[in-house]
MARKOLLUM-969424 format. One record per atom (N, C-alpha, C, CB): residue in three letters; x, y, z. Coordinates in steps of 0.001 Angstrom, whole numbers, padded with zeros to 6 digits, always signed. Glycine has a CB too. Layout:
! MARKOLLUM-969424
ALAXYZ...
END
This chain:
! MARKOLLUM-969424
UNK+000835-001241-000007UNK-000017-000016-000001UNK+000857+001254+000003UNK-000971-000012+001256UNK+000705+002172-000938UNK+001523+003412-001018UNK+001436+004229+000367UNK+000997+004330-002265UNK+002618+004796+000680UNK+002512+005749+001796UNK+001794+006991+001438UNK+003846+006108+002303UNK+001045+007542+002374UNK+000299+008760+002102UNK+001008+009867+002657UNK-001078+008724+002633UNK+001571+010738+001853UNK+002463+011829+002170UNK+001664+013141+001796UNK+003882+011693+001363UNK+001497+014050+002741UNK+000814+015300+002607UNK+001872+016351+002575UNK-000207+015538+003737UNK+001926+017140+001484UNK+002885+018227+001439UNK+002106+019553+001399UNK+003839+018085+000200UNK+002401+020529+002248UNK+001727+021800+002241UNK+002458+022789+001410UNK+001561+022316+003617UNK+001754+023511+000562UNK+002301+024431-000353UNK+001575+025774-000191UNK+002202+023893-001777UNK+002415+026891-000605UNK+001830+028181-000604UNK+002259+029018-001845UNK+002199+028885+000676UNK+002935+028345-002815UNK+003396+028952-003964UNK+004783+029646-003850UNK+002404+029882-004374UNK+005397+029589-002589UNK+006687+030282-002349UNK+007805+029250-002541UNK+006749+030934-000883UNK+009081+029854-002328UNK+010233+029059-002504UNK+010426+027975-001388UNK+011410+029961-002569UNK+009927+028169-000173UNK+010043+027142+000696UNK+009170+025961+000424UNK+009820+027621+001938UNK+007999+026178-000050UNK+007095+024997-000381UNK+007656+024330-001696UNK+005502+025487-000596UNK+008312+025114-002529UNK+008969+024499-003747UNK+010033+023516-003257UNK+009641+025625-004708UNK+010896+023841-002203UNK+011890+022933-001725UNK+011227+021703-001122UNK+012789+023615-000716UNK+010064+021931-000411UNK+009363+020728+000184UNK+008884+019780-001000UNK+008065+021208+001112UNK+008385+020375-002053UNK+007983+019545-003224UNK+009175+018792-003803UNK+007343+020431-004329UNK+010308+019429-003881UNK+011507+018818-004468UNK+011994+017676-003615UNK+012619+019850-004638UNK+011851+017876-002295UNK+012231+016852-001353UNK+011273+015613-001467UNK+012218+017440+000089UNK+010016+015841-001627UNK+009077+014736-001817UNK+009361+014026-003142UNK+007615+015248-001781UNK+009712+014767-004227UNK+010043+014148-005417UNK+011286+013219-005285UNK+010251+015187-006434UNK+012235+013713-004564UNK+013490+012936-004311UNK+013123+011670-003568UNK+014551+013776-003477UNK+012182+011733-002621UNK+011861+010632-001853UNK+011084+009519-002693UNK+011062+011114-000672UNK+010269+010117-003604UNK+009462+009220-004432UNK+010232+008410-005358UNK+008494+009956-005187UNK+011552+008620-005557UNK+012432+007832-006360UNK+012627+006493-005727UNK+013744+008525-006560UNK+012491+006289-004372UNK+012672+005119-003708UNK+011562+004612-002843UNK+013767+005250-002987UNK+010440+005320-002836UNK+009219+004841-001999UNK+008009+005041-002834UNK+009044+005646-000592UNK+007231+003925-002750UNK+005901+003895-003365UNK+004905+004788-002561UNK+005378+002414-003439UNK+004493+005899-003110UNK+003722+006853-002353UNK+002511+007456-003077UNK+004608+007928-001933UNK+001592+007871-002291UNK+000585+008723-002811UNK+000748+010119-002162UNK-000820+008121-002557UNK+000917+011138-003060UNK+001206+012501-002536UNK-000001+013369-002616UNK+002351+013162-003300UNK-000465+013863-001510UNK-001543+014789-001450UNK-000997+016136-001228UNK-002522+014428-000394UNK-001241+017053-002227UNK-000775+018425-002218UNK-001816+019331-001640UNK-000406+018876-003604UNK-001600+019931-000489UNK-002700+020782+000152UNK-002239+022251+000380UNK-003138+020154+001561UNK-003178+023106+000355UNK-002964+024436+000775UNK-004109+024906+001648UNK-002786+025326-000404UNK-003866+025854+002502UNK-004905+026262+003465UNK-005333+027730+003099UNK-004352+026163+004997UNK-006613+027908+002932UNK-007143+029231+002681UNK-007442+029860+004117UNK-008482+029155+001726UNK-006568+030639+004591UNK-006694+031085+005924UNK-007417+032422+006010UNK-005357+031170+006546UNK-008683+032421+005562UNK-009534+033540+005538UNK-010964+033012+005986UNK-009529+034219+004088UNK-011767+033954+006299UNK-013215+033638+006439UNK-013716+033618+005086UNK-014018+034652+007325UNK-014263+032381+004673UNK-014673+032218+003236UNK-016079+031822+003150UNK-013822+031182+002504UNK-016861+032440+002249UNK-018210+032092+002037UNK-018440+031907+000588UNK-019123+033105+002602UNK-019267+030901+000203UNK-019560+030670-001306UNK-019994+031971-001975UNK-020726+029567-001520UNK-019560+032123-003184UNK-019917+033377-003944UNK-020504+032915-005239UNK-018651+034347-004201UNK-021311+033784-005816UNK-021853+033476-007112UNK-020800+033747-008205UNK-023131+034296-007360UNK-019939+034734-008036UNK-018969+034980-008966UNK-017680+034159-008617UNK-018721+036459-009035UNK-016750+034181-009540UNK-015454+033436-009248UNK-014687+034172-008108UNK-014513+033345-010589UNK-014252+033456-007120UNK-013517+033994-006029UNK-012037+034016-006303UNK-013800+033231-004807UNK-011462+035254-006424UNK-010038+035229-006878UNK-009053+034644-005794UNK-009590+036692-007251UNK-009413+034666-004560UNK-008523+034044-003542UNK-008635+032494-003735UNK-008947+034495-002015UNK-009770+031999-003862UNK-009918+030613-003968UNK-009219+030100-005358UNK-011472+030266-003887UNK-009456+030870-006318UNK-008806+030516-007668UNK-007294+030488-007547UNK-009208+031566-008802UNK-006746+031453-006859UNK-005253+031500-006633UNK-004828+030318-005898UNK-004809+032751-005862UNK-005464+029863-004898UNK-005138+028643-004077UNK-005181+027401-004971UNK-006159+028472-002861UNK-006287+027354-005751UNK-006390+026146-006754UNK-005324+026112-007675UNK-007653+026156-007577UNK-004821+027351-008155UNK-003773+027452-009137UNK-002497+026995-008464UNK-003646+028897-009705UNK-002310+027281-007210UNK-001060+026893-006550UNK-000898+025407-006403UNK-000977+027520-005207UNK-002024+024693-005974UNK-001992+023246-005857UNK-001898+022545-007235UNK-003235+022770-005111UNK-002519+023105-008255UNK-002496+022553-009577UNK-001027+022661-010120UNK-003535+023305-010508UNK-000353+023729-009910UNK+001036+023975-010363UNK+001973+023033-009676UNK+001469+025429-010095UNK+001715+022840-008319UNK+002541+021854-007540UNK+002255+020445-008102UNK+002203+021916-005952UNK+001104+020026-008372UNK+000851+018766-008913UNK+001523+018482-010166UNK-000487+018601-009077UNK+001592+019469-011066UNK+002319+019370-012373UNK+003743+019195-012115UNK+002111+020602-013263UNK+004264+019868-011096UNK+005728+019868-010803UNK+006149+018454-010452UNK+006090+020860-009620UNK+005224+017688-009720UNK+005588+016292-009382UNK+005349+015445-010562UNK+004797+015754-008177UNK+004242+015650-011271UNK+003989+014708-012434UNK+004935+014790-013505UNK+002690+014927-013022UNK+005528+016014-013703UNK+006534+016204-014806UNK+007868+015838-014333UNK+006567+017644-015325UNK+007992+015452-013044UNK+009430+015126-012488UNK+009784+013687-013001UNK+009493+015173-010757UNK+008936+012898-013454UNK+009233+011560-013963UNK+009065+010469-012927UNK+010624+011520-014494UNK+008668+010837-011687UNK+008435+009773-010639UNK+007054+009266-010899UNK+008578+010321-009115UNK+006747+008020-010268UNK+005530+007329-010517UNK+004522+007520-009356UNK+005824+005864-010745UNK+004734+008513-008585UNK+003794+008682-007417UNK+002480+009165-007891UNK+004347+009670-006363UNK+001436+008630-007138UNK+000092+009120-007416UNK-000125+010491-006730UNK-000973+008085-006933UNK-000853+011358-007339UNK-000976+012801-006905UNK-002327+013202-006847UNK-000262+013742-007797UNK-002681+013852-005716UNK-004039+014434-005600UNK-003847+015833-005012UNK-005020+013530-004679UNK-004862+016694-005028UNK-004727+018093-004537UNK-005959+018377-003706UNK-004580+019152-005734UNK-005751+019111-002679UNK-006886+019630-001795UNK-006610+021084-001420UNK-007046+018748-000451UNK-007789+021823-001330UNK-007729+023201-000837UNK-008602+023181+000451UNK-008262+024290-001953UNK-007939+023468+001665UNK-008603+023481+002851UNK-009094+024895+003250UNK-007741+022910+003852UNK-010224+025014+003818UNK-010759+026275+004382UNK-010655+026147+005859UNK-012246+026567+003941UNK-009583+026694+006434UNK-009252+026554+007823UNK-008205+027543+008215UNK-008798+025167+008126UNK-007936+027723+009500UNK-006761+028358+009984UNK-005583+027543+009713UNK-006861+028641+011399UNK-004453+028177+009600UNK-003276+027381+009070UNK-002952+026214+010014UNK-001984+028307+008909UNK-002738+026516+011324UNK-002390+025446+012266UNK-003395+024326+012344UNK-002215+026012+013614UNK-004706+024568+012646UNK-005630+023551+012657UNK-005696+022784+011308UNK-006924+024114+013020UNK-005537+023467+010213UNK-005497+022796+008889UNK-004422+021823+008695UNK-005381+023765+007843UNK-003199+022235+009061UNK-002131+021304+008985UNK-002224+020175+010025UNK-000861+022029+009132UNK-002600+020522+011310UNK-002871+019386+012214UNK-003857+018425+011769UNK-003292+019850+013469UNK-004888+018831+011078UNK-005910+017871+010523UNK-005234+017055+009409UNK-007216+018649+009947UNK-004350+017687+008609UNK-003721+016948+007550UNK-002736+015804+008196UNK-002912+017991+006593UNK-002196+016098+009280UNK-001224+015199+009876UNK-001973+013910+010426UNK-000426+015959+011039UNK-003313+014088+010673UNK-004096+012978+011241UNK-004388+011914+010014UNK-005530+013579+011931UNK-004428+012376+008814UNK-004706+011419+007678UNK-003447+011030+006981UNK-005677+012032+006644UNK-002239+011466+007301UNK-001092+011175+006640UNK-000071+010286+007278UNK-000542+012310+006340UNK+000700+009514+006563UNK+001860+008780+007091UNK+002928+009718+007414UNK+002368+007746+006126UNK+003042+010739+006607UNK+004128+011777+006637UNK+003573+013122+006239UNK+005310+011397+005682UNK+003996+014168+006975UNK+003623+015498+006599UNK+004904+016247+006316UNK+002773+016191+007693UNK+004894+016962+005185UNK+006120+017760+004706UNK+005709+019176+004531UNK+006725+017208+003326UNK+006561+020051+005126UNK+006384+021491+004903UNK+007806+022091+004571UNK+005716+022204+006211UNK+007795+023269+003959UNK+009077+023988+003759UNK+009218+025086+004833UNK+009150+024622+002305UNK+010371+025586+005004UNK+010672+026598+005977UNK+011773+027528+005423UNK+011103+025949+007316UNK+011530+028889+005793UNK+012481+029859+005542UNK+013441+030009+006790UNK+011775+031162+005185UNK+013294+029046+007651UNK+014100+029130+008948UNK+013774+030481+009664UNK+015719+029030+008648UNK+014649+031340+009925UNK+014311+032485+010746UNK+014262+033706+009925UNK+015279+032660+011864UNK+014119+033608+008580UNK+014018+034822+007689UNK+012587+035380+007765UNK+014390+034462+006161UNK+012525+036656+007539UNK+011240+037327+007663UNK+010490+037163+006379UNK+011406+038813+008011UNK+010072+035956+005991UNK+009451+035662+004721UNK+007904+035827+004854UNK+009835+034213+004251UNK+007256+036040+003797UNK+005831+036114+003730UNK+005270+034841+003073UNK+005403+037367+002967UNK+004262+034342+003569UNK+003701+033164+003037UNK+003110+032141+004110UNK+004756+032514+002227UNK+002638+031012+003580UNK+002091+030069+004510UNK+003015+029492+005459UNK+001491+029042+003835UNK+004147+029062+004945UNK+005140+028406+005823UNK+006329+029272+006146UNK+005628+027144+005190UNK+006210+029914+007301UNK+007337+030781+007741UNK+007261+031081+009212UNK+007350+032097+006959UNK+008239+031743+009712UNK+008225+032179+011104UNK+008183+030928+012038UNK+006988+033130+011369UNK+007308+030896+012971UNK+007214+029920+014070UNK+006233+028877+013690UNK+006805+030579+015401UNK+005620+028914+012496UNK+004576+027905+012205UNK+005125+026483+012196UNK+003922+028200+010857UNK+006312+026172+011645UNK+006870+024808+011733UNK+007005+024390+013177UNK+008240+024722+011031UNK+007268+025288+014156UNK+007425+024865+015528UNK+006017+024515+016101UNK+008136+025991+016376UNK+005023+025236+015776UNK+003688+024937+016170UNK+003147+023648+015617UNK+002830+026018+015784UNK+003442+023509+014369UNK+003008+022200+013687UNK+003696+020996+014312UNK+003344+022223+012132UNK+005018+021216+014520UNK+005823+020041+015201UNK+005268+019760+016533UNK+007381+020371+015380UNK+004732+020704+017286UNK+004158+020446+018647UNK+002822+019671+018548UNK+003925+021811+019416UNK+002148+019755+017376UNK+000775+019225+017357UNK+000665+017991+016302UNK-000257+020433+016963UNK+001723+017747+015621UNK+001551+016789+014533UNK+001176+015374+015065UNK+002850+016718+013695UNK+000415+014576+014297UNK+000040+013244+014694UNK+000842+012163+013914UNK-001461+013056+014482UNK+001630+012637+013020UNK+002483+011714+012249UNK+003904+012347+012132UNK+001852+011426+010795UNK+004837+011653+011646UNK+006145+012320+011470UNK+006068+013501+010574UNK+007156+011370+010926UNK+006777+014568+010928UNK+006711+015750+010205UNK+008180+016011+009735UNK+006093+016916+011071UNK+008277+016330+008438UNK+009603+016729+007898UNK+009494+018165+007474UNK+010061+015817+006686UNK+010443+018958+007957UNK+010569+020356+007631UNK+011819+020563+006816UNK+010591+021216+008890UNK+011597+021128+005488UNK+012673+021204+004498UNK+013105+022676+004472UNK+012203+020684+003047UNK+014377+022951+004545UNK+014849+024349+004465UNK+014809+024798+003032UNK+016285+024503+005037UNK+014590+026134+002840UNK+014315+026662+001540UNK+015549+026515+000617UNK+013886+028124+001656UNK+016729+026331+001096UNK+017881+026181+000321UNK+018239+024728+000170UNK+018984+026941+000908UNK+017355+023828+000394UNK+017593+022345+000324UNK+018068+021933-001133UNK+016230+021542+000721UNK+019099+021089-001120UNK+019517+020405-002365UNK+019715+018924-002097UNK+020830+021026-002936UNK+019464+018090-003029UNK+019611+016599-002821UNK+021123+016284-002429UNK+019180+015772-004203UNK+021282+015338-001521UNK+022667+015009-001179UNK+022670+014517+000338UNK+023645+016312-001408UNK+023851+014253+000789UNK+024051+013794+002128UNK+024075+012226+002073UNK+022912+014355+003094UNK+024835+011642+002911UNK+025078+010202+002981UNK+024849+009619+004276UNK+026403+009893+002595UNK+024139+010297+005195UNK+023892+009765+006526UNK+022617+010358+007091UNK+025075+010051+007458UNK+021989+009615+007979UNK+020811+010065+008675UNK+021279+010239+010148UNK+019573+009026+008516UNK+021035+011388+010839UNK+021447+011601+012174UNK+020271+011661+013090UNK+022251+012824+012276UNK+020267+010991+014160UNK+019162+010863+015142UNK+019653+011182+016504UNK+018554+009459+015132UNK+018828+012047+017219UNK+019116+012287+018607UNK+018565+011257+019541UNK+018614+013584+018987UNK+019392+010675+020370UNK+019015+009650+021334UNK+018603+010251+022549UNK+020088+008707+021603UNK+017307+010199+022847UNK+016719+010924+024036UNK+015901+009850+024850UNK+015740+012205+023558UNK+015923+010095+026139UNK+015315+009109+027060UNK+013789+008824+026814UNK+015501+009609+028492UNK+013071+009966+026718UNK+011610+009855+026656UNK+011100+009579+025248UNK+010976+011122+027180UNK+011667+010261+024257UNK+011064+010246+022908UNK+011849+009499+021882UNK+010876+011619+022427UNK+013020+008870+022325UNK+014021+008357+021386UNK+013572+007119+020597UNK+015274+008030+022134UNK+012673+006315+021175UNK+012284+005044+020543UNK+011658+005267+019185UNK+011314+004278+021432UNK+010584+006066+019092UNK+009910+006308+017865UNK+010906+007013+016828UNK+008630+007185+018146UNK+011629+007904+017322UNK+012523+008714+016422UNK+013638+007757+015802UNK+013222+009953+017272UNK+014096+006957+016696UNK+015186+006018+016193UNK+014614+005033+015215UNK+015867+005228+017376UNK+013431+004539+015413UNK+012811+003581+014546UNK+012616+004250+013154UNK+011448+003081+015156UNK+012124+005537+013210UNK+011916+006265+011954UNK+013243+006464+011186UNK+011262+007635+012243UNK+014193+006931+012021UNK+015604+007254+011334UNK+016114+006035+010758UNK+016726+007829+012354UNK+016076+004868+011454UNK+016579+003605+010953UNK+015931+003262+009628UNK+016339+002495+011963UNK+014622+003429+009632UNK+013942+003141+008304UNK+014444+003997+007215UNK+012440+003335+008393UNK+014609+005306+007478UNK+015107+006193+006408UNK+016541+005853+005980UNK+015047+007651+006871UNK+017453+005564+006942UNK+018764+005271+006644UNK+018843+003934+005839UNK+019560+005227+007917UNK+018113+002968+006313UNK+018099+001650+005545UNK+017497+001741+004196UNK+017340+000593+006300UNK+016530+002592+003966UNK+015953+002734+002634UNK+016945+003385+001614UNK+014667+003577+002729UNK+017719+004313+002111UNK+018718+004952+001291UNK+020069+004317+001362UNK+018833+006345+001661UNK+020225+003232+002079UNK+021543+002623+002293UNK+022568+003544+002856UNK+022052+002083+001038UNK+022156+004355+003825UNK+023073+005316+004504UNK+023435+004753+005817UNK+022440+006724+004683UNK+024419+005437+006418UNK+024854+005168+007776UNK+023922+006002+008762UNK+026420+005552+007949UNK+023478+005320+009784UNK+022709+005971+010804UNK+023665+006406+011908UNK+021594+005042+011346UNK+023666+007714+012202UNK+024490+008290+013264UNK+023634+008593+014433UNK+025217+009545+012803UNK+023854+007790+015568UNK+023053+007977+016808UNK+023793+008920+017682UNK+022783+006631+017561UNK+023341+010131+018032UNK+023957+011051+018790UNK+023234+011276+020112UNK+024088+012246+018038UNK+024031+011229+021205UNK+023643+011535+022527UNK+024510+012543+023172UNK+023614+010350+023313UNK+023931+013748+023502UNK+024658+014710+024278UNK+024401+014632+025706UNK+024375+016020+023837UNK+025438+015035+026535UNK+025236+014903+027938UNK+025945+016054+028658UNK+025733+013542+028427UNK+025492+016228+029948UNK+026043+017356+030665UNK+025958+016942+032166UNK+025242+018737+030338UNK+026734+017570+032983UNK+026579+017327+034441UNK+025494+018231+034971UNK+027921+017575+035217UNK+024458+017738+035648UNK+023358+018453+036243UNK+023889+019661+037108UNK+022506+017467+037110UNK+023167+020785+037025UNK+023689+021990+037780UNK+023881+021687+039261UNK+022709+023204+037635UNK+023103+020941+039871UNK+023196+020659+041347UNK+024471+019892+041659UNK+021953+019834+041848UNK+024963+019080+040623UNK+026197+018420+040855UNK+027424+019295+040528UNK+026227+017171+040061UNK+027253+020171+039646UNK+028416+021106+039305UNK+028990+021814+040485UNK+027983+022167+038306UNK+028198+022091+041469UNK+028717+022810+042643UNK+029331+021959+043704UNK+027653+023578+043251UNK+029225+020626+043473UNK+029692+019683+044449UNK+030881+018831+043943UNK+028551+018793+044856UNK+031484+019310+042847UNK+032578+018551+042315UNK+033715+018105+043334UNK+033175+019364+041244UNK+034023+019075+044141UNK+035137+018703+045037UNK+034904+017634+045990UNK+035545+019811+045775UNK+033510+017459+046322UNK+033139+016396+047242UNK+032801+015088+046590UNK+032006+016822+048044UNK+032965+015035+045283UNK+032697+013834+044524UNK+034064+013218+043852UNK+031609+014194+043402UNK+033935+011956+043775UNK+035109+011279+043101UNK+034770+011085+041671UNK+035472+009888+043758UNK+035541+011808+040793UNK+035435+011705+039331UNK+033993+011790+038795UNK+036051+010406+038881UNK+033343+012967+039050UNK+031949+013080+038714UNK+031845+013049+037135UNK+031324+014423+039345UNK+032775+013682+036412UNK+032682+013629+034969UNK+032732+012267+034411UNK+033730+014408+034377UNK+033653+011472+034963UNK+033788+010101+034359UNK+032524+009295+034766UNK+035158+009345+034870UNK+032006+009509+035892UNK+030736+008733+036386UNK+029628+009058+035406UNK+030264+009160+037937UNK+029346+010356+035149UNK+028241+010692+034315UNK+028443+010296+032942UNK+027964+012079+034369UNK+029707+010390+032386UNK+029999+010051+031066UNK+029801+008471+030834UNK+031442+010522+030748UNK+030267+007773+031924UNK+030068+006304+031782UNK+028614+005910+031799UNK+030789+005560+032893UNK+027663+006645+032593UNK+026311+006338+032683UNK+025601+006695+031327UNK+025704+007076+033876UNK+025982+007800+030745UNK+025420+008223+029435UNK+025872+007276+028377UNK+025840+009667+029063UNK+027051+006811+028427UNK+027540+005840+027445UNK+026724+004548+027399UNK+028973+005507+027741UNK+026349+004147+028740UNK+025547+002891+028850UNK+024208+003102+028244UNK+025385+002432+030319UNK+023641+004265+028398UNK+022357+004527+027818UNK+022371+004478+026309UNK+021867+005836+028269UNK+023399+005090+025722UNK+023528+005108+024293UNK+023749+003706+023743UNK+024654+006019+023887UNK+024624+002997+024341UNK+024917+001639+024005UNK+023672+000762+023903UNK+025848+001081+025003UNK+022858+000882+024993UNK+021632+000040+025072UNK+020724+000381+023883UNK+020858+000269+026449UNK+020570+001643+023639UNK+019667+002096+022595UNK+020153+001590+021211UNK+019564+003652+022612UNK+021430+001753+021027UNK+022077+001227+019704UNK+021965-000309+019604UNK+023660+001634+019620UNK+022180-000956+020658UNK+022027-002463+020653UNK+020670-002893+020333UNK+022393-003063+021977UNK+019596-002214+020915UNK+018250-002546+020517UNK+017960-002321+019068UNK+017309-001786+021308UNK+018559-001225+018569UNK+018317-000827+017151UNK+018954-001813+016192UNK+018872+000595+016872UNK+020219-002196+016534UNK+020965-003101+015723UNK+020312-004526+015688UNK+022397-003167+016246UNK+019720-004931+016767UNK+019056-006203+016786UNK+017851-006185+015796UNK+018598-006540+018232UNK+017200-005034+015599UNK+016060-004954+014690UNK+016526-004703+013269UNK+015093-003854+015131UNK+017681-004114+013095UNK+018249-003743+011740UNK+019687-004287+011681UNK+018237-002123+011492UNK+019904-005479+011658UNK+021306-006097+011684UNK+022163-005614+010519UNK+021228-007674+011625UNK+021541-005286+009396UNK+022478-004969+008291UNK+022712-003427+008154UNK+021917-005546+006940UNK+022155-002629+009022UNK+022259-001164+009050UNK+023550-000731+009696UNK+021074-000547+009794UNK+024395+000011+009044UNK+025587+000563+009753UNK+025213+001622+010671UNK+026609+001096+008803UNK+025572+001553+011927UNK+025221+002490+012962UNK+026535+003024+013554UNK+024309+001820+014057UNK+026635+004417+013654UNK+027752+005049+014348UNK+027210+005668+015579UNK+028478+006093+013475UNK+027724+005408+016690UNK+027243+005860+017999UNK+028239+007060+018465UNK+027224+004578+019090UNK+027642+008136+018773UNK+028425+009384+019120UNK+027931+009900+020473UNK+028258+010531+017991UNK+028820+009867+021553UNK+028432+010515+022808UNK+029399+011746+022852UNK+028574+009500+024140UNK+028701+012860+023159UNK+029461+014144+023160UNK+028934+015040+024172UNK+029420+014837+021822UNK+029864+015661+024989UNK+029616+016590+026008UNK+029171+017854+025458UNK+030766+016778+026827UNK+027989+018388+025907UNK+027584+019722+025428UNK+026073+019754+025454UNK+028141+020033+023975UNK+025587+020941+024956UNK+024182+021150+024850UNK+023594+020315+023711UNK+023891+022615+024650UNK+022484+019618+023872UNK+022028+018693+022995UNK+021719+019219+021566UNK+020897+018103+023577UNK+021076+020467+021534UNK+020669+021035+020348UNK+021949+021445+019571UNK+019720+022204+020616UNK+022914+021937+020116UNK+024215+022393+019515UNK+024956+021208+018967UNK+025114+023137+020566UNK+025108+020132+019780UNK+025789+018941+019297UNK+025067+018349+018176UNK+025954+017936+020366UNK+023762+018156+018205UNK+023036+017573+017135UNK+023101+018353+015840UNK+021663+017409+017535UNK+022999+019675+015987UNK+023030+020461+014763UNK+024440+020421+014181UNK+022581+021924+015028UNK+025555+020396+014923UNK+026822+020307+014411UNK+026990+018854+013667UNK+027846+020543+015586UNK+026532+017860+014259UNK+026660+016567+013659UNK+025753+016350+012465UNK+026399+015544+014662UNK+024686+017071+012394UNK+023737+016946+011276UNK+024162+017833+010125UNK+022306+017308+011722UNK+025203+018652+010191UNK+025544+019501+009066UNK+025816+018613+007819UNK+026789+020393+009413UNK+025164+018895+006744UNK+025358+018205+005486UNK+024734+016760+005490UNK+026868+018137+005183UNK+023939+016413+006447UNK+023370+015173+006576UNK+022227+015096+005606UNK+022958+014919+007975UNK+021731+013921+005252UNK+020485+013730+004409UNK+019267+014173+005293UNK+020316+012143+003910UNK+019342+013843+006576UNK+018163+014120+007416UNK+018628+014021+008831UNK+016965+013130+007136UNK+018031+015004+009709UNK+018213+014857+011137UNK+016866+014538+011745UNK+018831+016132+011768UNK+016892+013725+012753UNK+015607+013175+013276UNK+015615+013404+014836UNK+015442+011567+012899UNK+014563+013976+015341UNK+014352+014126+016760UNK+012913+013645+017046UNK+014586+015626+017226UNK+012794+013332+018370UNK+011438+012829+018914UNK+010826+013934+019688UNK+011576+011527+019859UNK+009514+013893+019822UNK+008821+014836+020652UNK+007540+014080+021187UNK+008461+016185+019826UNK+007146+014541+022363UNK+005714+014215+022801UNK+004725+015136+022270UNK+005570+014228+024293UNK+005226+016378+021876UNK+004237+017471+021628UNK+003508+017808+022909UNK+003205+017066+020524UNK+003291+018965+023244UNK+002663+019268+024446UNK+001630+020447+024207UNK+003734+019614+025507UNK+001046+020451+023086UNK-000015+021446+022860UNK+000504+022676+022270UNK-000717+021780+024112UNK-000257+023741+022564UNK-000010+025071+021856UNK+001329+025676+022195UNK-001106+026101+022223UNK+001865+025561+023398UNK+003080+026123+023764UNK+004300+025384+023569UNK+003018+026443+025000UNK+004192+024062+023203UNK+005346+023233+023099UNK+006382+023748+022042UNK+004900+021835+022765UNK+005816+024274+020920UNK+006707+024713+019878UNK+007451+025895+020180UNK+006016+024933+018699UNK+007099+026655+021260UNK+007727+027910+021539UNK+008701+027850+022740UNK+006670+028936+021783UNK+008967+026585+023281UNK+009807+026442+024431UNK+011246+026580+024045UNK+009566+025132+025105UNK+011837+027814+024368UNK+013180+028036+023956UNK+014084+026995+024724UNK+013604+029543+024239UNK+015162+026544+023991UNK+016071+025647+024606UNK+015730+024146+024256UNK+016051+025885+026117UNK+014588+023870+023688UNK+014315+022530+023376UNK+015072+022202+022063UNK+012785+022293+023264UNK+015433+020877+021898UNK+016206+020475+020751UNK+015429+020727+019475UNK+016598+019014+020857UNK+014120+020273+019459UNK+013300+020500+018282UNK+013231+021959+017881UNK+011923+019983+018518UNK+013015+022858+018848UNK+012959+024273+018581UNK+014275+024782+017931UNK+012672+025028+019882UNK+015347+024441+018573UNK+016670+025024+018025UNK+017009+024457+016676UNK+017878+024730+018996UNK+016715+023193+016463UNK+016986+022703+015066UNK+016082+023245+014053UNK+016898+021236+014993UNK+014838+023458+014320UNK+013959+024027+013322UNK+014197+025452+013051UNK+012594+023858+013710UNK+014803+026199+013995UNK+015172+027599+013810UNK+016512+027796+013202UNK+015132+028301+015085UNK+017395+026759+013235UNK+018623+026848+012643UNK+018970+025510+011903UNK+019634+027213+013681UNK+018262+025361+010895UNK+018317+024050+010241UNK+019545+023656+009528UNK+017290+023963+009330UNK+020282+022648+009936UNK+021482+022259+009188UNK+021147+021387+007923UNK+022437+021479+010132UNK+019931+020832+007902UNK+019541+019979+006826UNK+017961+019749+007037UNK+020422+018580+006834UNK+017292+018968+006223UNK+015874+018676+006568UNK+015821+018046+008003UNK+015215+017675+005476UNK+014795+018418+008660UNK+014592+017920+010036UNK+013284+017139+010150UNK+014590+019097+011044UNK+013290+016010+010697UNK+012119+015137+010892UNK+011804+015146+012392UNK+012388+013649+010359UNK+010604+015550+012746UNK+010114+015533+014109UNK+009044+014410+014278UNK+009524+016932+014481UNK+009425+013388+015059UNK+008650+012169+015193UNK+007890+012178+016492UNK+009545+010946+015110UNK+006625+012176+016504UNK+005845+012090+017774UNK+006060+010743+018451UNK+004322+012303+017506UNK+006169+010763+019803UNK+006330+009508+020443UNK+005010+008652+020491UNK+006850+009755+021826UNK+005221+007316+020503UNK+004027+006480+020651UNK+003718+006243+022083UNK+004194+005164+019946UNK+004574+006713+023071UNK+004381+006555+024476UNK+003707+007799+025002UNK+005704+006286+025193UNK+002935+007602+026093UNK+002376+008779+026761UNK+003530+009363+027762UNK+000975+008356+027580UNK+003501+010679+027871UNK+004520+011330+028739UNK+004461+010698+030056UNK+004312+012854+028874UNK+005732+010493+030637UNK+005860+009939+031950UNK+005900+008501+032105UNK+004861+010382+032707UNK+005722+007763+030938UNK+005644+006333+031029UNK+006929+005679+030562UNK+004481+005826+030231UNK+007908+006552+030189UNK+009194+006040+029716UNK+009958+005367+030918UNK+010056+007225+029073UNK+010811+004370+030662UNK+011606+003802+031750UNK+012570+004792+032329UNK+012356+002601+031276UNK+012774+004835+033641UNK+013598+005769+034247UNK+015023+005550+033882UNK+013418+005740+035669UNK+015809+006583+033564UNK+017215+006527+033239UNK+017992+007599+033889UNK+017413+006593+031800UNK+019217+007639+033675UNK+020058+008716+034247UNK+019689+010091+033623UNK+021585+008402+034004UNK+019868+011208+034178UNK+019527+012557+033653UNK+020043+012743+032269UNK+020086+013654+034545UNK+019272+013231+031400UNK+019718+013466+030006UNK+020086+015024+029846UNK+018530+013015+028947UNK+020845+015363+028808UNK+021288+016673+028628UNK+020195+017594+028341UNK+022252+016730+027609UNK+019185+017122+027536UNK+018127+017973+027080UNK+016886+017185+026695UNK+018597+018790+025927UNK+015787+017702+026621UNK+014598+017076+026134UNK+014095+017819+024882UNK+013526+017044+027232UNK+013891+017127+023725UNK+013347+017852+022526UNK+012010+018331+022887UNK+013272+016955+021237
END
């Protein structure tokens, strides 16, 4: 059965990059592509032709032609939604296996996909979300995934599937730090750095071992690095095919929490970023040693 991929477009450069990413993926995945746009106005049926509606229909039609003329064999359909942007994209994520949007990152762009909208969508998505930077070009030979205590399982499974499909190396990255309460007690502790590093290494090794058992042919590189999680992951993801992080999503404010890994990656994108919602309920993850950060 073809994967159902929804790609949101607004006629701008960022949504063109998202379309190109979908075309590239369609070369190795059997998929049905739904191209959608959101009419973010109060709309009422009119007797005469509605220029706003006609423009949105033109946008999705042109996007459909872009995919059909690319030479890939994907099925293509188009939809025009009458909704506010965020609820419209959240609804799209409910019916999709994968939701794809473009992003201008932090630039002051005008259009459907700009500013903090990717953050808000990432907080509410019901399926994996891929955000494609406006300057994306095909390439990269690895998939980078953040190993996180609460949300890492679903993200690692998604990342492994992406790496396996493209015959890439999966790079599993875990960042760690000494908790602030411990920092002030260094003199009273015996080798605190070594103790925390050893504990974090054990967490990473267990996660990679579970993944390797399910994907024995997949090459996996495990990286443990001291530092802020978002910075470490962004540096390791530079030039990658895809960076993957997990999230529980936590409603309206989750996408605006400064310091979160998902937030920092989406505002400073080193490559396309996949945000994968966890299949577990918050608080049900097995207890582990303190992590450096939570996406």
